[in-house]
BALOBA-1460 file (C-alpha; in Angstrom, 3 decimals):
// residues 294
<rec num="1" residu="m" x="-17.282" y="-6.527" z="11.024"/>
<rec num="2" residu="s" x="-19.977" y="-5.228" z="8.738"/>
<rec num="3" residu="k" x="-19.411" y="-3.567" z="5.380"/>
<rec num="4" residu="r" x="-20.918" y="-0.159" z="4.802"/>
<rec num="5" residu="k" x="-21.359" y="1.381" z="1.384"/>
<rec num="6" residu="g" x="-21.394" y="5.023" z="0.311"/>
<rec num="7" residu="s" x="-18.868" y="7.845" z="0.591"/>
<rec num="8" residu="k" x="-15.636" y="7.184" z="2.404"/>
<rec num="9" residu="p" x="-16.014" y="7.650" z="6.169"/>
<rec num="10" residu="t" x="-13.966" y="10.243" z="8.008"/>
<rec num="11" residu="l" x="-10.826" y="9.130" z="9.806"/>
<rec num="12" residu="l" x="-10.183" y="10.277" z="13.348"/>
<rec num="13" residu="p" x="-8.017" y="13.414" z="12.896"/>
<rec num="14" residu="l" x="-4.434" y="13.037" z="14.012"/>
<rec num="15" residu="d" x="-4.748" y="16.101" z="16.247"/>
<rec num="16" residu="s" x="-7.908" y="14.874" z="17.968"/>
<rec num="17" residu="p" x="-7.746" y="14.823" z="21.798"/>
<rec num="18" residu="r" x="-9.471" y="11.439" z="21.631"/>
<rec num="19" residu="w" x="-6.139" y="9.744" z="20.898"/>
<rec num="20" residu="k" x="-5.296" y="10.381" z="24.541"/>
<rec num="21" residu="e" x="-8.553" y="8.694" z="25.583"/>
<rec num="22" residu="l" x="-7.553" y="5.764" z="23.369"/>
<rec num="23" residu="h" x="-4.220" y="5.547" z="25.226"/>
<rec num="24" residu="f" x="-2.308" y="6.514" z="22.075"/>
<rec num="25" residu="p" x="-1.607" y="10.255" z="22.485"/>
<rec num="26" residu="d" x="1.430" y="10.217" z="20.176"/>
<rec num="27" residu="f" x="-0.247" y="8.409" z="17.291"/>
<rec num="28" residu="g" x="0.668" y="11.145" z="14.785"/>
<rec num="29" residu="q" x="4.378" y="10.641" z="15.464"/>
<rec num="30" residu="f" x="3.885" y="6.881" z="15.511"/>
<rec num="31" residu="l" x="2.354" y="7.050" z="12.033"/>
<rec num="32" residu="e" x="5.313" y="9.091" z="10.799"/>
<rec num="33" residu="d" x="7.678" y="6.491" z="12.241"/>
<rec num="34" residu="l" x="5.793" y="3.746" z="10.389"/>
<rec num="35" residu="k" x="6.151" y="5.683" z="7.154"/>
<rec num="36" residu="n" x="9.887" y="6.041" z="7.658"/>
<rec num="37" residu="e" x="10.393" y="2.290" z="8.156"/>
<rec num="38" residu="q" x="10.381" y="1.489" z="4.441"/>
<rec num="39" residu="a" x="11.404" y="-2.126" z="5.046"/>
<rec num="40" residu="p" x="9.204" y="-3.055" z="8.026"/>
<rec num="41" residu="n" x="10.488" y="-5.545" z="10.562"/>
<rec num="42" residu="p" x="7.813" y="-6.286" z="13.169"/>
<rec num="43" residu="r" x="10.256" y="-8.587" z="14.964"/>
<rec num="44" residu="l" x="12.753" y="-5.774" z="15.615"/>
<rec num="45" residu="d" x="12.428" y="-4.516" z="19.186"/>
<rec num="46" residu="g" x="11.927" y="-0.775" z="19.342"/>
<rec num="47" residu="s" x="10.612" y="-0.416" z="15.798"/>
<rec num="48" residu="a" x="7.248" y="1.159" z="15.064"/>
<rec num="49" residu="w" x="6.111" y="-2.007" z="13.321"/>
<rec num="50" residu="h" x="7.028" y="-4.047" z="16.389"/>
<rec num="51" residu="a" x="4.860" y="-1.697" z="18.466"/>
<rec num="52" residu="i" x="1.809" y="-2.495" z="16.320"/>
<rec num="53" residu="y" x="1.878" y="-6.057" z="17.560"/>
<rec num="54" residu="g" x="2.217" y="-4.891" z="21.137"/>
<rec num="55" residu="d" x="-0.263" y="-2.021" z="21.216"/>
<rec num="56" residu="l" x="-2.780" y="-2.521" z="18.392"/>
<rec num="57" residu="y" x="-2.870" y="-6.229" z="17.536"/>
<rec num="58" residu="h" x="-1.432" y="-8.116" z="20.464"/>
<rec num="59" residu="q" x="-1.825" y="-11.890" z="20.264"/>
<rec num="60" residu="a" x="-4.881" y="-11.437" z="18.009"/>
<rec num="61" residu="t" x="-6.535" y="-8.938" z="20.384"/>
<rec num="62" residu="i" x="-7.655" y="-5.598" z="18.973"/>
<rec num="63" residu="y" x="-8.643" y="-2.529" z="20.957"/>
<rec num="64" residu="p" x="-10.575" y="0.740" z="20.517"/>
<rec num="65" residu="a" x="-7.279" y="2.328" z="19.429"/>
<rec num="66" residu="t" x="-6.970" y="-0.302" z="16.693"/>
<rec num="67" residu="y" x="-10.265" y="0.822" z="15.206"/>
<rec num="68" residu="a" x="-9.007" y="4.409" z="15.061"/>
<rec num="69" residu="a" x="-5.489" y="3.572" z="13.903"/>
<rec num="70" residu="l" x="-5.987" y="0.929" z="11.194"/>
<rec num="71" residu="p" x="-7.581" y="3.280" z="8.606"/>
<rec num="72" residu="h" x="-4.568" y="5.610" z="8.886"/>
<rec num="73" residu="i" x="-2.121" y="2.714" z="8.612"/>
<rec num="74" residu="v" x="-3.867" y="1.314" z="5.523"/>
<rec num="75" residu="r" x="-3.706" y="4.741" z="3.861"/>
<rec num="76" residu="l" x="0.095" y="4.580" z="4.118"/>
<rec num="77" residu="a" x="-0.005" y="1.937" z="1.393"/>
<rec num="78" residu="e" x="-0.955" y="4.564" z="-1.206"/>
<rec num="79" residu="q" x="2.594" y="5.955" z="-1.272"/>
<rec num="80" residu="g" x="4.360" y="3.124" z="0.519"/>
<rec num="81" residu="t" x="7.052" y="0.745" z="-0.628"/>
<rec num="82" residu="l" x="6.266" y="-2.787" z="-1.752"/>
<rec num="83" residu="l" x="7.428" y="-4.181" z="1.591"/>
<rec num="84" residu="q" x="5.254" y="-1.713" z="3.474"/>
<rec num="85" residu="r" x="2.210" y="-2.613" z="1.388"/>
<rec num="86" residu="l" x="2.788" y="-6.315" z="2.021"/>
<rec num="87" residu="d" x="2.985" y="-5.818" z="5.782"/>
<rec num="88" residu="i" x="-0.078" y="-3.566" z="5.767"/>
<rec num="89" residu="m" x="-1.952" y="-6.169" z="3.720"/>
<rec num="90" residu="y" x="-0.973" y="-8.833" z="6.221"/>
<rec num="91" residu="l" x="-2.033" y="-6.720" z="9.205"/>
<rec num="92" residu="a" x="-5.472" y="-6.019" z="7.722"/>
<rec num="93" residu="g" x="-6.019" y="-9.602" z="6.600"/>
<rec num="94" residu="a" x="-4.836" y="-11.087" z="9.899"/>
<rec num="95" residu="i" x="-7.210" y="-8.840" z="11.836"/>
<rec num="96" residu="l" x="-10.119" y="-10.055" z="9.718"/>
<rec num="97" residu="v" x="-9.167" y="-13.719" z="10.024"/>
<rec num="98" residu="k" x="-7.938" y="-14.028" z="13.586"/>
<rec num="99" residu="s" x="-8.796" y="-11.097" z="15.821"/>
<rec num="100" residu="f" x="-11.210" y="-10.558" z="18.662"/>
<rec num="101" residu="p" x="-11.976" y="-7.151" z="20.238"/>
<rec num="102" residu="e" x="-11.341" y="-6.112" z="23.814"/>
<rec num="103" residu="g" x="-12.967" y="-3.089" z="25.386"/>
<rec num="104" residu="e" x="-15.939" y="-1.018" z="24.301"/>
<rec num="105" residu="i" x="-15.594" y="0.040" z="20.668"/>
<rec num="106" residu="p" x="-17.023" y="3.535" z="19.906"/>
<rec num="107" residu="d" x="-19.596" y="3.257" z="17.114"/>
<rec num="108" residu="d" x="-18.218" y="6.245" z="15.210"/>
<rec num="109" residu="l" x="-14.872" y="4.487" z="14.685"/>
<rec num="110" residu="v" x="-16.395" y="1.438" z="13.007"/>
<rec num="111" residu="p" x="-17.207" y="2.835" z="9.503"/>
<rec num="112" residu="a" x="-13.632" y="3.913" z="8.719"/>
<rec num="113" residu="f" x="-12.323" y="0.663" z="10.230"/>
<rec num="114" residu="d" x="-14.601" y="-1.370" z="7.954"/>
<rec num="115" residu="e" x="-13.649" y="0.724" z="4.937"/>
<rec num="116" residu="a" x="-9.962" y="0.047" z="5.581"/>
<rec num="117" residu="f" x="-10.431" y="-3.627" z="4.671"/>
<rec num="118" residu="d" x="-11.958" y="-2.702" z="1.303"/>
<rec num="119" residu="e" x="-8.999" y="-0.419" z="0.636"/>
<rec num="120" residu="a" x="-6.564" y="-3.169" z="1.598"/>
<rec num="121" residu="k" x="-8.340" y="-5.602" z="-0.688"/>
<rec num="122" residu="e" x="-8.009" y="-3.192" z="-3.609"/>
<rec num="123" residu="f" x="-4.261" y="-2.707" z="-3.289"/>
<rec num="124" residu="s" x="-3.626" y="-6.370" z="-2.434"/>
<rec num="125" residu="v" x="-3.968" y="-7.484" z="-6.069"/>
<rec num="126" residu="p" x="-1.316" y="-5.208" z="-7.639"/>
<rec num="127" residu="t" x="0.856" y="-5.692" z="-4.551"/>
<rec num="128" residu="m" x="0.908" y="-9.473" z="-4.948"/>
<rec num="129" residu="h" x="1.712" y="-9.173" z="-8.652"/>
<rec num="130" residu="e" x="4.588" y="-6.820" z="-7.861"/>
<rec num="131" residu="a" x="5.819" y="-9.163" z="-5.118"/>
<rec num="132" residu="v" x="6.081" y="-11.993" z="-7.659"/>
<rec num="133" residu="r" x="8.118" y="-9.773" z="-9.974"/>
<rec num="134" residu="e" x="10.332" y="-8.687" z="-7.055"/>
<rec num="135" residu="r" x="10.567" y="-12.137" z="-5.508"/>
<rec num="136" residu="e" x="14.276" y="-11.864" z="-4.669"/>
<rec num="137" residu="l" x="13.681" y="-8.582" z="-2.857"/>
<rec num="138" residu="v" x="10.912" y="-9.996" z="-0.692"/>
<rec num="139" residu="l" x="12.852" y="-13.193" z="-0.028"/>
<rec num="140" residu="a" x="15.816" y="-11.131" z="1.162"/>
<rec num="141" residu="a" x="13.529" y="-9.118" z="3.436"/>
<rec num="142" residu="a" x="12.046" y="-12.319" z="4.872"/>
<rec num="143" residu="r" x="15.513" y="-13.697" z="5.555"/>
<rec num="144" residu="k" x="16.489" y="-10.472" z="7.298"/>
<rec num="145" residu="k" x="13.410" y="-10.772" z="9.533"/>
<rec num="146" residu="n" x="14.218" y="-14.466" z="10.052"/>
<rec num="147" residu="c" x="10.675" y="-15.459" z="9.179"/>
<rec num="148" residu="g" x="8.494" y="-16.909" z="6.467"/>
<rec num="149" residu="f" x="6.311" y="-14.752" z="4.323"/>
<rec num="150" residu="l" x="4.161" y="-16.679" z="1.865"/>
<rec num="151" residu="g" x="1.792" y="-18.277" z="4.363"/>
<rec num="152" residu="e" x="1.152" y="-14.912" z="5.985"/>
<rec num="153" residu="w" x="0.510" y="-13.167" z="2.684"/>
<rec num="154" residu="l" x="-1.782" y="-15.876" z="1.357"/>
<rec num="155" residu="c" x="-3.697" y="-15.885" z="4.635"/>
<rec num="156" residu="a" x="-4.170" y="-12.123" z="4.347"/>
<rec num="157" residu="f" x="-4.938" y="-12.116" z="0.624"/>
<rec num="158" residu="g" x="-7.582" y="-14.814" z="0.956"/>
<rec num="159" residu="g" x="-8.794" y="-13.554" z="4.314"/>
<rec num="160" residu="l" x="-9.575" y="-10.099" z="2.953"/>
<rec num="161" residu="r" x="-12.213" y="-11.870" z="0.823"/>
<rec num="162" residu="y" x="-13.285" y="-14.888" z="2.878"/>
<rec num="163" residu="p" x="-11.983" y="-14.494" z="6.454"/>
<rec num="164" residu="k" x="-13.900" y="-17.518" z="7.756"/>
<rec num="165" residu="s" x="-12.636" y="-19.873" z="5.063"/>
<rec num="166" residu="g" x="-10.751" y="-22.927" z="6.252"/>
<rec num="167" residu="f" x="-8.472" y="-22.483" z="3.254"/>
<rec num="168" residu="v" x="-6.903" y="-19.423" z="4.911"/>
<rec num="169" residu="a" x="-7.224" y="-20.375" z="8.588"/>
<rec num="170" residu="q" x="-3.885" y="-22.104" z="9.136"/>
<rec num="171" residu="l" x="-1.795" y="-20.973" z="6.148"/>
<rec num="172" residu="s" x="0.732" y="-19.128" z="8.312"/>
<rec num="173" residu="y" x="1.227" y="-22.318" z="10.329"/>
<rec num="174" residu="m" x="1.449" y="-24.498" z="7.201"/>
<rec num="175" residu="e" x="4.519" y="-22.647" z="6.006"/>
<rec num="176" residu="f" x="6.569" y="-24.096" z="8.851"/>
<rec num="177" residu="e" x="4.794" y="-27.336" z="9.761"/>
<rec num="178" residu="d" x="3.631" y="-30.395" z="7.819"/>
<rec num="179" residu="r" x="0.582" y="-30.846" z="10.024"/>
<rec num="180" residu="l" x="-2.668" y="-29.139" z="10.963"/>
<rec num="181" residu="e" x="-5.092" y="-29.248" z="13.878"/>
<rec num="182" residu="s" x="-8.576" y="-30.311" z="12.819"/>
<rec num="183" residu="t" x="-11.634" y="-29.901" z="15.067"/>
<rec num="184" residu="c" x="-14.611" y="-32.179" z="14.472"/>
<rec num="185" residu="a" x="-17.951" y="-30.403" z="14.113"/>
<rec num="186" residu="e" x="-19.734" y="-33.349" z="15.742"/>
<rec num="187" residu="c" x="-17.669" y="-34.286" z="18.820"/>
<rec num="188" residu="r" x="-15.537" y="-31.082" z="19.014"/>
<rec num="189" residu="k" x="-12.395" y="-33.146" z="19.574"/>
<rec num="190" residu="t" x="-9.072" y="-32.516" z="17.871"/>
<rec num="191" residu="t" x="-7.308" y="-34.585" z="15.254"/>
<rec num="192" residu="l" x="-3.753" y="-33.931" z="14.124"/>
<rec num="193" residu="v" x="-3.488" y="-34.186" z="10.339"/>
<rec num="194" residu="h" x="-0.074" y="-34.716" z="8.699"/>
<rec num="195" residu="f" x="0.662" y="-34.177" z="4.999"/>
<rec num="196" residu="s" x="2.376" y="-37.141" z="3.343"/>
<rec num="197" residu="e" x="3.495" y="-38.111" z="-0.152"/>
<rec num="198" residu="q" x="0.427" y="-40.321" z="-0.598"/>
<rec num="199" residu="g" x="-2.111" y="-38.055" z="1.080"/>
<rec num="200" residu="l" x="-2.989" y="-37.332" z="4.702"/>
<rec num="201" residu="v" x="-2.326" y="-39.142" z="7.956"/>
<rec num="202" residu="s" x="-4.721" y="-38.422" z="10.838"/>
<rec num="203" residu="m" x="-3.920" y="-39.112" z="14.494"/>
<rec num="204" residu="r" x="-6.127" y="-38.746" z="17.548"/>
<rec num="205" residu="l" x="-5.053" y="-36.153" z="20.096"/>
<rec num="206" residu="e" x="-5.708" y="-36.723" z="23.791"/>
<rec num="207" residu="r" x="-4.716" y="-33.948" z="26.184"/>
<rec num="208" residu="g" x="-2.526" y="-32.481" z="23.458"/>
<rec num="209" residu="l" x="-0.615" y="-35.718" z="22.854"/>
<rec num="210" residu="e" x="-0.710" y="-37.995" z="19.811"/>
<rec num="211" residu="v" x="-2.248" y="-41.393" z="20.542"/>
<rec num="212" residu="e" x="-0.022" y="-44.126" z="19.150"/>
<rec num="213" residu="g" x="-1.775" y="-46.616" z="16.932"/>
<rec num="214" residu="s" x="-4.588" y="-44.200" z="16.016"/>
<rec num="215" residu="e" x="-3.219" y="-43.365" z="12.561"/>
<rec num="216" residu="e" x="-5.710" y="-43.239" z="9.695"/>
<rec num="217" residu="h" x="-4.535" y="-42.771" z="6.103"/>
<rec num="218" residu="t" x="-6.387" y="-40.814" z="3.437"/>
<rec num="219" residu="t" x="-5.018" y="-41.331" z="-0.070"/>
<rec num="220" residu="i" x="-5.295" y="-38.320" z="-2.368"/>
<rec num="221" residu="d" x="-5.307" y="-38.401" z="-6.165"/>
<rec num="222" residu="r" x="-3.357" y="-35.263" z="-7.091"/>
<rec num="223" residu="a" x="-3.427" y="-35.842" z="-10.842"/>
<rec num="224" residu="g" x="-5.787" y="-32.907" z="-11.414"/>
<rec num="225" residu="y" x="-3.884" y="-30.356" z="-9.366"/>
<rec num="226" residu="g" x="-2.307" y="-28.815" z="-12.455"/>
<rec num="227" residu="d" x="-5.770" y="-28.041" z="-13.837"/>
<rec num="228" residu="c" x="-6.828" y="-26.556" z="-10.478"/>
<rec num="229" residu="i" x="-3.816" y="-24.254" z="-10.446"/>
<rec num="230" residu="a" x="-4.517" y="-23.278" z="-14.059"/>
<rec num="231" residu="q" x="-8.037" y="-22.207" z="-13.022"/>
<rec num="232" residu="g" x="-6.525" y="-20.080" z="-10.282"/>
<rec num="233" residu="r" x="-3.956" y="-18.596" z="-12.640"/>
<rec num="234" residu="a" x="-6.721" y="-17.443" z="-14.980"/>
<rec num="235" residu="i" x="-8.307" y="-15.485" z="-12.124"/>
<rec num="236" residu="v" x="-4.939" y="-14.110" z="-11.038"/>
<rec num="237" residu="a" x="-4.110" y="-13.064" z="-14.606"/>
<rec num="238" residu="e" x="-7.385" y="-11.142" z="-14.848"/>
<rec num="239" residu="r" x="-6.355" y="-9.192" z="-11.723"/>
<rec num="240" residu="a" x="-9.781" y="-9.971" z="-10.343"/>
<rec num="241" residu="l" x="-10.579" y="-8.196" z="-7.092"/>
<rec num="242" residu="d" x="-12.942" y="-10.981" z="-6.016"/>
<rec num="243" residu="w" x="-13.790" y="-14.527" z="-6.990"/>
<rec num="244" residu="p" x="-16.431" y="-17.126" z="-6.022"/>
<rec num="245" residu="q" x="-15.685" y="-18.614" z="-2.612"/>
<rec num="246" residu="e" x="-15.389" y="-22.147" z="-3.977"/>
<rec num="247" residu="q" x="-12.439" y="-21.023" z="-6.140"/>
<rec num="248" residu="t" x="-10.423" y="-19.864" z="-3.126"/>
<rec num="249" residu="p" x="-8.102" y="-22.918" z="-3.027"/>
<rec num="250" residu="f" x="-7.381" y="-22.576" z="-6.755"/>
<rec num="251" residu="v" x="-6.473" y="-18.888" z="-6.436"/>
<rec num="252" residu="l" x="-4.288" y="-19.373" z="-3.365"/>
<rec num="253" residu="a" x="-2.566" y="-22.408" z="-4.885"/>
<rec num="254" residu="a" x="-1.906" y="-20.402" z="-8.060"/>
<rec num="255" residu="w" x="-0.250" y="-17.642" z="-6.032"/>
<rec num="256" residu="a" x="1.861" y="-20.215" z="-4.181"/>
<rec num="257" residu="a" x="2.971" y="-21.669" z="-7.508"/>
<rec num="258" residu="a" x="3.766" y="-18.161" z="-8.781"/>
<rec num="259" residu="f" x="6.168" y="-17.803" z="-5.855"/>
<rec num="260" residu="e" x="7.611" y="-21.224" z="-6.835"/>
<rec num="261" residu="d" x="6.406" y="-22.874" z="-3.635"/>
<rec num="262" residu="h" x="4.839" y="-25.965" z="-5.161"/>
<rec num="263" residu="v" x="4.715" y="-27.764" z="-1.817"/>
<rec num="264" residu="m" x="2.478" y="-25.044" z="-0.396"/>
<rec num="265" residu="a" x="0.351" y="-25.073" z="-3.560"/>
<rec num="266" residu="g" x="-0.217" y="-28.802" z="-3.239"/>
<rec num="267" residu="r" x="-1.032" y="-28.604" z="0.456"/>
<rec num="268" residu="i" x="-3.622" y="-25.899" z="-0.144"/>
<rec num="269" residu="l" x="-5.355" y="-28.170" z="-2.642"/>
<rec num="270" residu="d" x="-5.035" y="-31.106" z="-0.228"/>
<rec num="271" residu="l" x="-7.329" y="-29.189" z="2.132"/>
<rec num="272" residu="r" x="-10.226" y="-30.195" z="-0.150"/>
<rec num="273" residu="a" x="-9.820" y="-33.855" z="0.838"/>
<rec num="274" residu="t" x="-12.460" y="-35.581" z="2.934"/>
<rec num="275" residu="i" x="-11.149" y="-36.960" z="6.238"/>
<rec num="276" residu="s" x="-12.693" y="-38.955" z="9.075"/>
<rec num="277" residu="c" x="-12.550" y="-37.700" z="12.639"/>
<rec num="278" residu="s" x="-10.146" y="-39.962" z="14.543"/>
<rec num="279" residu="h" x="-12.494" y="-39.849" z="17.542"/>
<rec num="280" residu="c" x="-16.006" y="-40.370" z="16.159"/>
<rec num="281" residu="d" x="-15.471" y="-41.158" z="12.431"/>
<rec num="282" residu="h" x="-17.521" y="-38.154" z="11.302"/>
<rec num="283" residu="e" x="-16.491" y="-37.279" z="7.725"/>
<rec num="284" residu="a" x="-15.906" y="-33.743" z="6.488"/>
<rec num="285" residu="e" x="-13.767" y="-31.749" z="4.078"/>
<rec num="286" residu="l" x="-10.547" y="-30.940" z="5.886"/>
<rec num="287" residu="s" x="-10.858" y="-27.209" z="5.170"/>
<rec num="288" residu="s" x="-14.217" y="-27.087" z="6.981"/>
<rec num="289" residu="t" x="-12.611" y="-28.368" z="10.201"/>
<rec num="290" residu="l" x="-9.862" y="-25.757" z="10.439"/>
<rec num="291" residu="s" x="-9.797" y="-22.670" z="12.668"/>
<rec num="292" residu="p" x="-6.977" y="-20.143" z="13.069"/>
<rec num="293" residu="l" x="-4.111" y="-21.094" z="15.389"/>
<rec num="294" residu="f" x="-2.743" y="-18.314" z="17.566"/>
């Protein structure tokens, strides 16, 4: 997804007959329904936000209609509620990190689609700051949706800058699990990596099952994590739109700490540890072995 500079590209008009060709003839009404759902709940059957994940971003697949629709959806953030902006940020970030296209994408829809990610990146900074201030509100909304929130937001926030970074790849998964799936760059086999109090425990996977007796322990010295988070906090405090890629774990860990999730903050920094593949002993930084899980 290339970035294009210059004046803002034109969005597909809501009254264009092409929406019918894109199999979304009622998109104008759909957009109005999205606007009216001021506390989005994508898990609520029948809601407009639920429809996004059925029609526009289904199991990480995006379609020609997605390219036309996303710029309009991102524009809703300009006048949207905090909860709407957070869900729009997540949608844009998740598409960058995880998606793959299906169908032939018309070239004229690409510029506005690309521009939508820049717009999402711009509002993501003040949105995250507001979310910290309104933490109880967003926690209540997450409980109502019966889901987590921080892993998704951090994945989106980091992914809008560095979508291929291993530090964002499995953040949504990390919120619920104490383990990750690591793929070796040399042998392409999978290792299951568990977080522990002392560091990391790696186990060989064969046909999706853990192989007993294959555990390997990696001890981590976490004494400097406070300094790492402080570096991230300095960037966060500056309301920086971007940062050097190597500072990504510090920024994401700082945001996790701001939301008082110190376990998540520590795990993000643990991703910098060097591990050995449980199959071939190839060594690599854990973050470099991670790909999104769908």
